[in-house]
RODO-2510 file (C-alpha; in nm, 4 decimals, decimal comma):
residues 55
     n   res          X          Y          Z
     1     m     1,2771    -1,6715    -1,2484
     2     s     1,1351    -1,2994    -1,2487
     3     e     1,2261    -1,0092    -1,0689
     4     r     0,9436    -0,7318    -0,9596
     5     v     0,9757    -0,3826    -0,8655
     6     w     0,6774    -0,1676    -0,7442
     7     e     0,7102     0,2283    -0,7951
     8     v     0,4361     0,4895    -0,6463
     9     f     0,4287     0,8350    -0,7908
    10     h     0,1858     1,0912    -0,6214
    11     g     0,0652     1,4556    -0,8013
    12     e    -0,2156     1,6495    -0,9747
    13     n    -0,1228     1,5973    -1,3387
    14     l    -0,2071     1,2401    -1,4573
    15     d    -0,0333     1,2357    -1,7819
    16     r     0,2883     1,3279    -1,6260
    17     l     0,2677     1,0588    -1,3473
    18     v     0,2018     0,8047    -1,6095
    19     d     0,5159     0,9139    -1,8275
    20     r     0,7086     0,9203    -1,5104
    21     a     0,6130     0,5762    -1,4443
    22     h     0,7372     0,4507    -1,7996
    23     t     1,0552     0,6530    -1,8228
    24     e     1,2042     0,6132    -1,4816
    25     a     1,1750     0,2486    -1,4772
    26     p     1,4949     0,0564    -1,3961
    27     l     1,7145    -0,0676    -1,6831
    28     e     1,5708    -0,4003    -1,8512
    29     f     1,2521    -0,3794    -1,6643
    30     q     0,9183    -0,3532    -1,8274
    31     i     0,5775    -0,2028    -1,7170
    32     e     0,3401    -0,5179    -1,6274
    33     h     0,0625    -0,3499    -1,4473
    34     v    -0,0187     0,0429    -1,3780
    35     e    -0,2767     0,1078    -1,1279
    36     v    -0,4553     0,4597    -1,0681
    37     t    -0,6280     0,5802    -0,7601
    38     f    -0,7272     0,9324    -0,6696
    39     i    -0,7061     0,9839    -0,3086
    40     h    -0,7198     1,3140    -0,1137
    41     g    -0,7100     1,5450    -0,4392
    42     e    -0,4237     1,3775    -0,6144
    43     y    -0,3661     1,0837    -0,8399
    44     v    -0,1561     0,7815    -0,6778
    45     v    -0,0037     0,5736    -0,9876
    46     t     0,1349     0,2492    -0,8911
    47     a     0,3542     0,0898    -1,1445
    48     i     0,4589    -0,2835    -1,1212
    49     q     0,7519    -0,3686    -1,3207
    50     s     0,9435    -0,7220    -1,4300
    51     r     1,2180    -0,8802    -1,5923
    52     e     1,3596    -1,2321    -1,6089
    53     r     1,6566    -1,2843    -1,4024
    54     s     1,9477    -1,4514    -1,5686
    55     d     2,1006    -1,6240    -1,2675
***
């Protein structure tokens, strides 16, 4: 069974937001999917992260 986490980052610097999505992922989670949208003058980066549960 896997566990998923969604994180959303907002800002004007796309490179910095993508870096944050990768570096701020919880331990043992891996990036599964990243989606980028440009809304109201800023980027919105949604990162879906997952890991296998051991229970």
